[in-house]
All heavy atoms as an XYZ file, in Angstrom:
755
protein
N       0.840     -1.188      0.000
C       0.000      0.000      0.000
C       0.884      1.249      0.000
O       1.936      1.265      0.598
C      -0.885      0.014      1.241
C      -1.890     -1.120      1.351
S      -3.447     -0.783      0.568
C      -4.036      0.611      1.485
N       0.375      2.262     -0.652
C       1.103      3.532     -0.703
C       0.710      4.392      0.487
O      -0.445      4.403      0.909
C       0.746      4.292     -1.977
C       1.432      3.807     -3.196
S       1.158      4.963     -4.552
C       0.508      3.846     -5.743
N       1.687      5.134      0.979
C       1.398      6.107      2.023
C       0.602      7.254      1.399
O       0.562      7.406      0.167
C       2.693      6.634      2.632
O       3.373      7.460      1.694
N       0.007      8.059      2.241
C      -0.751      9.213      1.732
C       0.157     10.172      0.963
O      -0.251     10.727     -0.055
C      -1.473      9.937      2.873
C      -2.652      9.154      3.427
C      -3.667      8.756      2.359
O      -4.046      9.603      1.529
O      -4.070      7.582      2.356
N       1.390     10.333      1.434
C       2.334     11.211      0.742
C       2.682     10.655     -0.640
O       2.745     11.403     -1.624
C       3.611     11.374      1.565
C       4.615     12.318      0.942
C       5.855     12.506      1.801
O       5.779     12.312      3.026
O       6.897     12.834      1.219
N       2.880      9.353     -0.723
C       3.174      8.734     -2.014
C       1.983      8.853     -2.958
O       2.159      9.149     -4.140
C       3.547      7.262     -1.824
C       4.895      7.082     -1.164
C       5.101      5.661     -0.667
O       4.182      5.026     -0.172
N       6.324      5.176     -0.794
N       0.782      8.621     -2.442
C      -0.419      8.775     -3.259
C      -0.525     10.199     -3.791
O      -0.845     10.413     -4.962
C      -1.675      8.439     -2.458
C      -1.860      6.973     -2.187
C      -3.134      6.774     -1.384
C      -3.278      5.367     -0.893
N      -4.500      5.188     -0.085
N      -0.241     11.164     -2.918
C      -0.313     12.572     -3.322
C       0.693     12.852     -4.440
O       0.359     13.511     -5.432
C      -0.037     13.468     -2.118
C      -0.090     14.948     -2.428
C       0.211     15.793     -1.200
C       0.159     17.249     -1.579
N       1.319     17.992     -1.126
N       1.895     12.341     -4.287
C       2.930     12.531     -5.296
C       2.502     11.932     -6.637
O       2.619     12.576     -7.680
C       4.244     11.904     -4.820
C       5.414     12.197     -5.733
O       5.332     12.990     -6.667
N       6.528     11.548     -5.458
N       1.971     10.716     -6.611
C       1.518     10.063     -7.839
C       0.350     10.836     -8.452
O       0.321     11.075     -9.660
C       1.157      8.583     -7.587
C       0.446      7.968     -8.775
C       2.414      7.784     -7.244
N      -0.611     11.245     -7.620
C      -1.755     12.021     -8.126
C      -1.293     13.301     -8.806
O      -1.777     13.650     -9.890
C      -2.717     12.366     -6.984
C      -3.757     11.334     -6.674
C      -4.855     11.886     -5.772
N      -4.353     12.560     -4.593
C      -4.134     11.960     -3.410
N      -4.354     10.690     -3.253
N      -3.695     12.655     -2.386
N      -0.361     14.015     -8.163
C       0.136     15.273     -8.741
C       0.808     15.027    -10.083
O       0.598     15.775    -11.037
C       1.102     15.952     -7.769
C       0.411     16.553     -6.564
C       1.374     17.072     -5.512
O       2.608     16.862     -5.653
O       0.893     17.680     -4.535
N       1.603     13.976    -10.155
C       2.273     13.647    -11.417
C       1.251     13.288    -12.496
O       1.380     13.707    -13.643
C       3.260     12.504    -11.215
C       4.509     12.917    -10.482
C       5.373     11.700    -10.168
N       6.569     12.076     -9.456
C       7.778     12.150    -10.005
N       7.947     11.866    -11.283
N       8.820     12.489     -9.289
N       0.249     12.495    -12.126
C      -0.782     12.108    -13.094
C      -1.583     13.318    -13.560
O      -1.959     13.401    -14.737
C      -1.693     11.028    -12.513
C      -1.033      9.660    -12.323
C      -1.977      8.716    -11.572
C      -0.616      9.060    -13.654
N      -1.843     14.255    -12.665
C      -2.536     15.486    -13.068
C      -1.709     16.286    -14.066
O      -2.245     16.828    -15.034
C      -2.874     16.342    -11.845
C      -4.029     15.777    -11.055
O      -4.867     15.045    -11.579
N      -4.077     16.091     -9.767
N      -0.378     16.355    -13.825
C       0.494     17.052    -14.774
C       0.480     16.345    -16.126
O       0.454     16.986    -17.181
C       1.922     17.135    -14.235
C       2.128     18.353    -13.358
C       3.585     18.513    -12.962
N       3.653     18.112    -11.563
C       4.516     17.265    -11.023
N       5.459     16.732    -11.758
N       4.474     16.963     -9.761
N       0.496     15.012    -16.085
C       0.472     14.237    -17.328
C      -0.832     14.492    -18.076
O      -0.834     14.666    -19.299
C       0.673     12.735    -17.035
C       2.103     12.491    -16.537
C       0.372     11.890    -18.267
C       2.332     11.121    -15.914
N      -1.943     14.541    -17.346
C      -3.231     14.831    -17.985
C      -3.181     16.200    -18.669
O      -3.693     16.360    -19.784
C      -4.359     14.782    -16.954
N      -2.529     17.159    -18.030
C      -2.364     18.477    -18.648
C      -1.510     18.410    -19.898
O      -1.808     19.062    -20.905
N      -0.454     17.603    -19.832
C       0.401     17.435    -21.011
C      -0.383     16.812    -22.164
O      -0.238     17.243    -23.313
C       1.593     16.529    -20.690
C       2.668     17.169    -19.854
C       3.770     16.169    -19.563
O       3.589     15.222    -18.816
N       4.929     16.386    -20.170
N      -1.196     15.802    -21.862
C      -1.997     15.152    -22.905
C      -2.973     16.157    -23.513
O      -3.145     16.209    -24.737
C      -2.740     13.907    -22.353
C      -3.746     13.364    -23.363
C      -1.732     12.830    -21.965
N      -3.572     16.989    -22.672
C      -4.452     18.035    -23.188
C      -3.701     18.983    -24.118
O      -4.233     19.408    -25.151
N      -2.467     19.288    -23.750
C      -1.644     20.141    -24.608
C      -1.359     19.486    -25.953
O      -1.382     20.149    -26.990
N      -1.103     18.191    -25.940
C      -0.872     17.467    -27.189
C      -2.135     17.495    -28.047
O      -2.075     17.713    -29.259
C      -0.419     16.013    -26.910
C      -0.385     15.197    -28.194
C       0.944     15.991    -26.228
N      -3.294     17.306    -27.409
C      -4.555     17.361    -28.154
C      -4.732     18.717    -28.819
O      -5.125     18.811    -29.987
C      -5.737     17.089    -27.220
C      -5.838     15.652    -26.779
C      -6.935     15.449    -25.751
O      -7.138     16.265    -24.851
N      -7.639     14.337    -25.870
N      -4.413     19.792    -28.098
C      -4.527     21.138    -28.665
C      -3.552     21.327    -29.817
O      -3.886     21.947    -30.831
C      -4.309     22.197    -27.582
C      -5.499     22.326    -26.634
C      -5.354     23.503    -25.684
N      -4.224     23.358    -24.773
C      -4.227     22.639    -23.651
N      -5.319     21.964    -23.305
N      -3.160     22.579    -22.873
N      -2.354     20.780    -29.669
C      -1.370     20.879    -30.743
C      -1.886     20.206    -32.013
O      -1.736     20.755    -33.116
C      -0.037     20.231    -30.325
C       0.710     20.988    -29.250
S       2.187     20.106    -28.696
C       3.298     20.471    -30.059
N      -2.505     19.044    -31.857
C      -3.064     18.337    -33.017
C      -4.175     19.173    -33.641
O      -4.214     19.379    -34.862
C      -3.579     16.937    -32.614
C      -4.382     16.304    -33.743
C      -2.418     16.038    -32.200
N      -5.084     19.678    -32.814
C      -6.199     20.492    -33.315
C      -5.714     21.753    -34.005
O      -6.311     22.194    -34.981
C      -7.158     20.841    -32.170
C      -7.933     19.661    -31.619
C      -8.774     18.976    -32.684
O      -9.423     19.661    -33.504
O      -8.761     17.724    -32.705
N      -4.629     22.319    -33.496
C      -4.092     23.554    -34.073
C      -3.233     23.295    -35.306
O      -2.741     24.244    -35.929
C      -3.254     24.310    -33.035
C      -4.088     24.835    -31.878
O      -5.332     24.878    -32.004
O      -3.493     25.185    -30.832
N      -3.025     22.023    -35.636
C      -2.237     21.688    -36.811
C      -0.754     21.966    -36.649
O      -0.070     22.303    -37.615
N      -0.259     21.804    -35.432
C       1.167     22.055    -35.171
C       2.045     21.060    -35.907
O       1.608     19.987    -36.313
C       1.446     21.980    -33.659
C       0.724     23.031    -32.825
C       1.440     24.368    -32.819
N       2.784     24.280    -32.295
C       3.115     24.397    -31.015
N       2.178     24.601    -30.102
N       4.373     24.308    -30.647
N       3.283     21.397    -36.050
C       4.280     20.589    -36.753
C       4.393     19.211    -36.097
O       4.502     19.094    -34.870
C       5.616     21.328    -36.723
C       6.712     20.691    -37.523
C       6.570     20.436    -38.874
C       7.915     20.354    -36.908
C       7.606     19.859    -39.615
C       8.954     19.782    -37.632
C       8.784     19.532    -38.977
O       9.800     18.970    -39.700
N       4.349     18.175    -36.934
C       4.329     16.788    -36.441
C       5.477     16.485    -35.486
O       5.291     15.821    -34.462
C       4.358     15.798    -37.608
S       2.888     15.868    -38.642
N       6.665     16.957    -35.807
C       7.824     16.660    -34.967
C       7.693     17.293    -33.584
O       8.136     16.719    -32.590
C       9.121     17.102    -35.655
C       9.398     16.346    -36.954
S       9.340     14.535    -36.774
C      10.777     14.260    -35.779
N       7.043     18.456    -33.508
C       6.801     19.085    -32.206
C       5.808     18.253    -31.393
O       5.974     18.091    -30.174
C       6.270     20.504    -32.388
C       7.305     21.450    -32.979
O       8.515     21.141    -32.901
O       6.888     22.493    -33.530
N       4.790     17.745    -32.056
C       3.803     16.897    -31.372
C       4.480     15.636    -30.867
O       4.276     15.219    -29.713
C       2.619     16.560    -32.306
C       1.867     17.835    -32.690
C       1.686     15.549    -31.640
C       0.843     17.640    -33.807
N       5.300     15.018    -31.722
C       6.005     13.801    -31.310
C       6.925     14.051    -30.117
O       7.039     13.211    -29.223
C       6.792     13.216    -32.477
C       5.940     12.589    -33.578
C       6.815     12.238    -34.777
C       5.198     11.371    -33.062
N       7.556     15.191    -30.086
C       8.420     15.524    -28.952
C       7.598     15.576    -27.661
O       8.045     15.103    -26.608
C       9.129     16.854    -29.192
N       6.398     16.130    -27.757
C       5.541     16.211    -26.577
C       5.008     14.844    -26.161
O       4.876     14.560    -24.974
C       4.384     17.183    -26.816
C       4.817     18.619    -26.865
C       5.581     19.029    -25.625
O       5.128     18.831    -24.501
N       6.772     19.581    -25.817
N       4.700     13.985    -27.145
C       4.229     12.648    -26.767
C       5.353     11.876    -26.079
O       5.094     11.112    -25.144
C       3.691     11.843    -27.975
O       4.725     11.653    -28.935
C       2.485     12.524    -28.600
N       6.584     12.075    -26.494
C       7.719     11.421    -25.818
C       7.829     11.912    -24.379
O       8.170     11.144    -23.480
C       9.030     11.668    -26.574
C       9.102     11.104    -27.977
C       8.784      9.634    -28.115
N       9.572      8.794    -27.217
C       9.280      7.530    -26.925
N       8.250      6.949    -27.465
N      10.022      6.844    -26.093
N       7.544     13.185    -24.161
C       7.571     13.735    -22.801
C       6.494     13.094    -21.930
O       6.730     12.800    -20.757
C       7.369     15.251    -22.832
O       8.454     15.871    -23.453
N       5.329     12.887    -22.506
C       4.238     12.235    -21.770
C       4.647     10.811    -21.396
O       4.454     10.372    -20.260
C       2.925     12.233    -22.595
C       1.868     11.356    -21.952
C       2.412     13.659    -22.788
N       5.223     10.105    -22.351
C       5.649      8.729    -22.095
C       6.709      8.687    -21.000
O       6.659      7.843    -20.092
C       6.138      8.068    -23.401
C       4.951      7.855    -24.338
C       6.869      6.751    -23.124
C       5.330      7.510    -25.762
N       7.658      9.601    -21.040
C       8.700      9.658    -20.007
C       8.097      9.937    -18.640
O       8.500      9.344    -17.631
C       9.736     10.718    -20.368
N       7.109     10.819    -18.603
C       6.452     11.132    -17.331
C       5.692      9.922    -16.793
O       5.711      9.651    -15.588
C       5.512     12.328    -17.509
N       5.035      9.179    -17.677
C       4.337      7.962    -17.252
C       5.321      6.917    -16.738
O       5.045      6.229    -15.749
C       3.511      7.382    -18.397
C       2.183      8.073    -18.663
C       1.585      7.563    -19.973
C       1.219      7.866    -17.509
N       6.454      6.814    -17.379
C       7.470      5.863    -16.910
C       7.985      6.257    -15.535
O       8.276      5.396    -14.696
C       8.609      5.769    -17.918
C       8.191      4.978    -19.127
C       9.352      4.645    -20.018
N       8.892      3.765    -21.081
C       9.323      3.796    -22.316
N      10.265      4.652    -22.652
N       8.856      2.974    -23.212
N       8.092      7.539    -15.268
C       8.516      7.985    -13.940
C       7.483      7.581    -12.887
O       7.843      7.186    -11.771
C       8.742      9.493    -13.931
N       6.203      7.656    -13.246
C       5.144      7.208    -12.333
C       5.265      5.699    -12.113
O       5.150      5.216    -10.985
C       3.741      7.590    -12.862
C       2.645      6.916    -12.054
C       3.562      9.107    -12.843
N       5.501      4.952    -13.186
C       5.710      3.504    -13.053
C       6.860      3.216    -12.090
O       6.757      2.316    -11.250
C       6.041      2.868    -14.401
C       4.887      2.730    -15.338
C       5.284      2.104    -16.667
O       6.463      2.195    -17.083
O       4.398      1.510    -17.290
N       7.943      3.971    -12.213
C       9.096      3.763    -11.334
C       8.722      3.978     -9.872
O       9.120      3.200     -9.001
C      10.243      4.696    -11.718
C      10.891      4.345    -13.045
O      10.650      3.226    -13.568
O      11.637      5.201    -13.573
N       7.965      5.029     -9.605
C       7.541      5.294     -8.225
C       6.686      4.155     -7.678
O       6.862      3.724     -6.534
C       6.734      6.598     -8.157
C       7.481      7.899     -8.317
C       6.501      9.060     -8.372
C       8.465      8.086     -7.174
N       5.761      3.692     -8.488
C       4.871      2.625     -8.042
C       5.644      1.321     -7.857
O       5.441      0.603     -6.866
C       3.682      2.473     -9.006
C       2.819      3.740     -8.952
C       2.858      1.225     -8.665
C       1.764      3.828    -10.035
N       6.561      1.029     -8.764
C       7.374     -0.187     -8.634
C       8.235     -0.119     -7.380
O       8.343     -1.097     -6.637
C       8.243     -0.383     -9.874
C       9.159     -1.594     -9.782
S       8.291     -3.166     -9.621
C       7.863     -3.426    -11.332
N       8.860      1.010     -7.145
C       9.683      1.173     -5.945
C       8.851      0.935     -4.693
O       9.274      0.225     -3.775
C      10.301      2.565     -5.909
C      11.161      2.806     -4.681
C      11.746      4.210     -4.633
O      11.397      5.057     -5.483
O      12.557      4.444     -3.729
N       7.661      1.511     -4.670
C       6.776      1.317     -3.519
C       6.418     -0.155     -3.360
O       6.426     -0.688     -2.250
C       5.514      2.159     -3.670
C       4.596      1.982     -2.488
O       4.864      2.493     -1.403
N       3.526      1.234     -2.679
N       6.106     -0.819     -4.458
C       5.739     -2.241     -4.405
C       6.884     -3.072     -3.829
O       6.666     -3.945     -2.979
C       5.366     -2.736     -5.809
C       4.959     -4.167     -5.861
N       3.842     -4.649     -5.216
C       5.530     -5.231     -6.478
C       3.733     -5.951     -5.429
N       4.758     -6.327     -6.197
N       8.093     -2.789     -4.285
C       9.254     -3.535     -3.790
C       9.492     -3.276     -2.304
O       9.812     -4.203     -1.549
C      10.503     -3.178     -4.592
C      10.498     -3.645     -6.042
C      11.663     -3.016     -6.799
C      10.548     -5.157     -6.135
N       9.310     -2.033     -1.883
C       9.571     -1.672     -0.493
C       8.463     -2.115      0.460
O       8.692     -2.184      1.669
C       9.767     -0.163     -0.370
C      11.081      0.311     -0.943
C      11.230      1.814     -0.778
C      12.588      2.282     -1.245
N      12.744      3.741     -1.121
N       7.281     -2.385     -0.066
C       6.163     -2.752      0.811
C       5.742     -4.201      0.582
O       6.059     -5.077      1.371
C       4.974     -1.802      0.618
O       4.560     -1.820     -0.755
C       5.318     -0.373      1.021
N       5.074     -4.464     -0.498
C       4.481     -5.783     -0.754
C       5.532     -6.890     -0.826
O       5.390     -7.933     -0.177
C       3.660     -5.754     -2.037
S       2.333     -4.534     -2.030
N       6.579     -6.663     -1.606
C       7.606     -7.693     -1.774
C       8.387     -7.870     -0.471
O       8.627     -9.003     -0.027
C       8.540     -7.355     -2.956
C       9.697     -8.337     -3.044
C       7.745     -7.337     -4.259
N       8.758     -6.773      0.148
C       9.486     -6.849      1.414
C       8.667     -7.580      2.471
O       9.201     -8.410      3.217
C       9.864     -5.436      1.898
O      10.690     -4.823      0.906
C      10.600     -5.475      3.215
N       7.372     -7.302      2.523
C       6.507     -7.964      3.505
C       6.435     -9.467      3.250
O       6.467    -10.263      4.190
C       5.099     -7.356      3.474
C       4.232     -7.781      4.639
C       4.800     -7.314      5.963
O       5.274     -6.190      6.099
N       4.757     -8.177      6.951
N       6.365     -9.868      1.995
C       6.331    -11.300      1.663
C       7.616    -11.988      2.123
O       7.577    -13.118      2.617
C       6.126    -11.494      0.167
N       8.736    -11.302      1.975
C      10.012    -11.876      2.409
C      10.062    -11.960      3.934
O      10.447    -12.992      4.496
C      11.191    -11.047      1.855
C      11.240    -11.189      0.331
C      12.511    -11.475      2.489
C      12.159    -10.201     -0.354
N       9.664    -10.904      4.614
C       9.689    -10.884      6.079
C       8.764    -11.943      6.679
O       9.083    -12.528      7.707
C       9.294     -9.500      6.603
C      10.367     -8.462      6.465
C       9.896     -7.149      7.046
C      10.947     -6.081      6.908
N      10.468     -4.783      7.427
N       7.616    -12.160      6.049
C       6.649    -13.125      6.582
C       7.086    -14.567      6.379
O       6.464    -15.478      6.891
C       5.278    -12.924      5.929
C       4.593    -11.681      6.412
O       4.947    -11.110      7.430
N       3.595    -11.242      5.661
N       8.133    -14.752      5.586
C       8.640    -16.098      5.299
C       7.552    -16.985      4.705
O       7.517    -18.188      4.939
C       9.238    -16.717      6.566
C      10.275    -17.777      6.245
O      10.893    -17.678      5.169
O      10.449    -18.693      7.055
N       6.655    -16.363      3.937
C       5.555    -17.078      3.273
C       6.025    -17.436      1.867
O       6.026    -16.598      0.970
C       4.325    -16.174      3.233
C       3.113    -16.819      2.594
O       3.273    -17.798      1.842
O       1.996    -16.315      2.840
N       6.428    -18.683      1.679
C       7.015    -19.078      0.392
C       6.030    -18.939     -0.760
O       6.436    -18.599     -1.873
C       7.573    -20.513      0.449
O       6.542    -21.397      0.869
C       8.748    -20.606      1.406
N       4.760    -19.204     -0.529
C       3.769    -19.059     -1.603
C       3.621    -17.594     -2.003
O       3.584    -17.264     -3.191
C       2.418    -19.633     -1.171
C       1.331    -19.508     -2.218
C       1.628    -20.256     -3.516
O       2.443    -21.201     -3.514
O       1.049    -19.877     -4.554
N       3.546    -16.708     -1.022
C       3.448    -15.272     -1.313
C       4.722    -14.794     -2.004
O       4.662    -13.997     -2.946
C       3.201    -14.491     -0.023
C       2.725    -13.066     -0.265
O       2.152    -12.797     -1.351
O       2.909    -12.217      0.634
N       5.866    -15.261     -1.572
C       7.125    -14.897     -2.208
C       7.134    -15.340     -3.667
O       7.536    -14.584     -4.555
C       8.302    -15.529     -1.465
C       8.528    -14.945     -0.089
C       9.526    -15.746      0.718
O      10.100    -16.717      0.245
N       9.730    -15.334      1.960
N       6.699    -16.564     -3.922
C       6.646    -17.089     -5.283
C       5.735    -16.231     -6.150
O       6.067    -15.875     -7.278
C       6.152    -18.541     -5.286
C       6.208    -19.196     -6.663
C       5.403    -20.482     -6.719
N       3.991    -20.287     -6.430
C       3.104    -19.712     -7.260
N       3.485    -19.253     -8.417
N       1.835    -19.589     -6.912
N       4.569    -15.854     -5.606
C       3.624    -15.009     -6.342
C       4.243    -13.654     -6.675
O       4.080    -13.150     -7.792
C       2.345    -14.808     -5.536
C       1.467    -16.029     -5.460
C       0.258    -15.826     -4.565
O      -0.034    -14.671     -4.180
O      -0.392    -16.839     -4.245
N       4.946    -13.073     -5.703
C       5.546    -11.749     -5.931
C       6.633    -11.830     -7.008
O       6.735    -10.952     -7.868
C       6.138    -11.167     -4.635
C       5.112    -10.909     -3.551
C       4.066     -9.923     -3.977
C       3.103     -9.598     -2.875
N       1.789    -10.173     -3.012
N       7.449    -12.879     -6.974
C       8.486    -13.051     -7.996
C       7.833    -13.230     -9.359
O       8.258    -12.628    -10.348
C       9.411    -14.237     -7.652
C      10.307    -14.597     -8.833
C      10.247    -13.915     -6.416
N       6.772    -14.024     -9.418
C       6.068    -14.247    -10.685
C       5.484    -12.943    -11.226
O       5.596    -12.645    -12.422
C       4.958    -15.276    -10.485
C       4.338    -15.763    -11.761
C       3.351    -16.898    -11.516
O       3.765    -17.932    -10.975
O       2.171    -16.706    -11.867
N       4.888    -12.151    -10.347
C       4.344    -10.846    -10.758
C       5.452     -9.960    -11.325
O       5.271     -9.320    -12.372
C       3.710    -10.123     -9.571
C       2.436    -10.708     -9.067
C       1.979    -10.065     -7.762
O       2.738     -9.295     -7.130
O       0.832    -10.350     -7.368
N       6.561     -9.902    -10.621
C       7.678     -9.065    -11.071
C       8.210     -9.532    -12.415
O       8.503     -8.708    -13.294
C       8.791     -9.058    -10.026
C       8.484     -8.290     -8.745
C       9.574     -8.537     -7.704
C       8.312     -6.809     -9.011
N       8.330    -10.827    -12.595
C       8.821    -11.348    -13.872
C       7.858    -11.003    -15.007
O       8.290    -10.651    -16.106
C       9.040    -12.861    -13.788
C      10.191    -13.254    -12.854
S      11.754    -12.416    -13.207
C      12.120    -13.049    -14.827
N       6.557    -11.073    -14.745
C       5.574    -10.732    -15.766
C       5.661     -9.265    -16.157
O       5.647     -8.921    -17.348
C       4.157    -11.071    -15.282
C       3.867    -12.534    -15.231
C       2.499    -12.837    -14.612
O       1.789    -11.944    -14.154
N       2.142    -14.105    -14.598
N       5.773     -8.395    -15.171
C       5.821     -6.961    -15.495
C       7.144     -6.603    -16.171
O       7.175     -5.781    -17.089
C       5.543     -6.067    -14.257
C       5.166     -4.638    -14.681
C       6.706     -6.011    -13.305
C       3.807     -4.506    -15.241
N       8.233     -7.231    -15.756
C       9.508     -6.986    -16.420
C       9.470     -7.448    -17.877
O      10.006     -6.773    -18.762
C      10.651     -7.676    -15.667
C      11.021     -7.048    -14.328
C      12.035     -7.931    -13.595
C      11.541     -5.641    -14.489
N       8.810     -8.563    -18.135
C       8.660     -9.036    -19.516
C       7.865     -8.026    -20.340
O       8.207     -7.747    -21.494
C       7.983    -10.406    -19.534
N       6.832     -7.451    -19.738
C       6.043     -6.433    -20.443
C       6.884     -5.194    -20.716
O       6.809     -4.602    -21.793
C       4.803     -6.066    -19.638
C       3.772     -7.147    -19.605
C       2.593     -6.763    -18.716
O       2.526     -5.682    -18.144
N       1.644     -7.677    -18.600
N       7.686     -4.774    -19.738
C       8.550     -3.607    -19.920
C       9.521     -3.850    -21.067
O       9.768     -2.968    -21.879
C       9.334     -3.287    -18.650
C       8.518     -2.662    -17.546
C       9.009     -2.620    -16.261
C       7.275     -2.111    -17.775
C       8.296     -2.033    -15.226
C       6.537     -1.525    -16.751
C       7.050     -1.490    -15.483
N      10.103     -5.044    -21.135
C      11.051     -5.352    -22.205
C      10.340     -5.378    -23.554
O      10.897     -4.937    -24.557
C      11.738     -6.701    -21.949
C      12.811     -6.645    -20.889
C      13.682     -7.887    -20.877
N      12.944     -9.122    -20.891
C      12.546     -9.795    -19.809
N      12.805     -9.311    -18.611
N      11.886    -10.930    -19.908
N       9.120     -5.879    -23.572
C       8.388     -6.018    -24.831
C       7.902     -4.662    -25.353
O       7.990     -4.377    -26.545
C       7.199     -6.957    -24.628
C       6.430     -7.247    -25.901
C       5.349     -8.280    -25.649
C       4.602     -8.623    -26.917
N       3.577     -9.639    -26.682
N       7.363     -3.847    -24.476
C       6.731     -2.598    -24.885
C       7.531     -1.349    -24.565
O       7.147     -0.254    -24.924
C       5.340     -2.477    -24.267
C       4.441     -3.624    -24.650
C       4.038     -4.564    -23.714
C       4.014     -3.770    -25.961
C       3.213     -5.623    -24.080
C       3.196     -4.838    -26.333
C       2.810     -5.749    -25.377
O       2.006     -6.793    -25.740
N       8.612     -1.515    -23.835
C       9.443     -0.355    -23.502
C       8.841      0.399    -22.416
O       8.752      1.346    -21.973
């Protein structure tokens, strides 16, 4: 689980990303230069990846750490499997 401070940080970042996406939409509507639009979409993607990093860090520090501390082999196995699945997705989709 995320602390309230972590949730606030993620919410603020997601709100900024929503603003960036709105800006990209306006750029498309205004007929802006394609390369400028692409530069902004890359910025949105980078911002989303930063949010992913925060959430992954939190997961490792809370859920995974708790599974290790509890010495619950089934929970540990599940957490490793989850991590392997998400890492495979990251490698596949960037």
